[in-house]
Steps between C-alpha positions, in 0.01 A plus 500: 500500500223747588683773308522278191129417529412869542708584193321236295162634613602851395623384162187298429269787597679765295285432196184576698619838628485829313843633404575874509762609243437874538767583759856480371800624696830574328680174433797440729738209524810376672764585240568738212338842474199389708710347780525612866759772429250671265169442684494859628496632142208290374219695668477800734348280772812279483747783577569367851634181342790702359680527835358203692742288697271233648260396228428216260664317348751369752769236475488245782854394585464153653839529673359792703147363550376373835219260581175663612315400814224243456159655444229383741250460222311670224122500522315596184138613464397528135158613385334445163529831319519640149851578379615778268788396276720773355762463229713805572737424214757370743329231705161347565356646820193361676313739729277368779219661700711506817281257698747209509762498774800309631622492860877468544667518842194675641488768228211513255570570133233581242517362147470805276679373188750250374704494183732275311863541404639320198859458588609577852495859616782438744820303444675240715877529479451703181279243324141552381249214502177430307161572657 
C-alpha cells in the first residue's frame, strides 16, 4: 500500500517539477530493429550489449523458479528534496539528490533515481505484462 501511495504522490507532484527534455538517448525497445539483439548497434556506448549473456530483459520460467527467503524488513528514510524529471525519449526518469535511503537486511541503499516502464521489461513464461 505504501508503494501505491508513494506512486500517487509522485504522479500528483509531477506538474510542480521542472522537466528536462534536453537529454535523449537512442530509442531502444524489446523487439524489431531496436530489440535486444540489436542494442549493441544503436550507440557506441551500447557495444557491450551485443555479446551480453546475463542482461535485461530476462524470461522468468516459473517451473524453474524457487521461493526466496523471507526478508527481515525494509526500513525507509525519505527526505523532502527537489526532483529532476527527465524524458529521455524512452522512459520518464526521476533523479533524486541521494539523501533518501532504504535499509534491507542490514545493507543501506541510496535512492539516486527511479524510472517507469510501460509494459514489462521482463517476461514471465514468455508473457509481457502492463506497467
